[in-house]
N, C-alpha and C positions, 0 to 999 in steps of 0.2 A: 726355787728353793731346792737345795741338795738333799737327796734322800739319805738318811743315816742308816748305816748297817751295823751289825754286831761287831764288826772289826773296827773299833774305835781306837783312836790314838789320843793319848793324854799323858797319863803316867806310864803308858806303855801300850803295847799291842795286846789287847785282851784276848783276841782269838789265838794268837801265837802262844800266850801264856797258858790258856786253857788246853790247847793241843799238847804243849810240852808236859804239863802236869798229867794229862791223861796217858801220854806215851810213857812217862816215867813210872807211873803207877802200874801200867801194864808190864813193863820190863821187870819191875820188882816182883810182881805176882808170878811171872813166867820163870824167874830165876831164883825164887825164894831160897831153895836149898843149896844153891851154887854160889851165892854171893861171896862167902869167905874164900872159896877156892878161886874164884875169879880175881879177887884182890891179890891173892898169893901169886897167881899167874902174871898179873900186871906188875907186881914187884919184881918178879924174876925177869920179866921183859926189860924193865928199866935197868936192872943190873947186868943184863946179858948183852949180846951183840947188837940188838936193835935199840938199846938204851939211848945212844947219842941221837939217833934219828927221831926217836920219840920226844926227846928234850928239844930238838931243833923245831919240830912241828909245834910243840907247846909255845916256844918263844915266838914263832911266826904267828900263831893264832892270837897270842897276847898282843903282839904289835898291831894287829888288825882290829882289835877290839876297841870299843869306845872308852872303856875304863881301864886304865893301866895301873 
């Protein structure tokens, strides 16, 4: 009989989901006062010289994802 671990697969990988949620909450706490400025920086990056590279990376990531 196979031993079951907390990393179960069914509707998804529960361990990965839990880790993602923990990391996301930690990021928000650590950057609470900077989120708006970070968004503005991201917008400037898309409009600036690195914009095409960022859009290409986004397309590539989307092409590799399971849901398109």
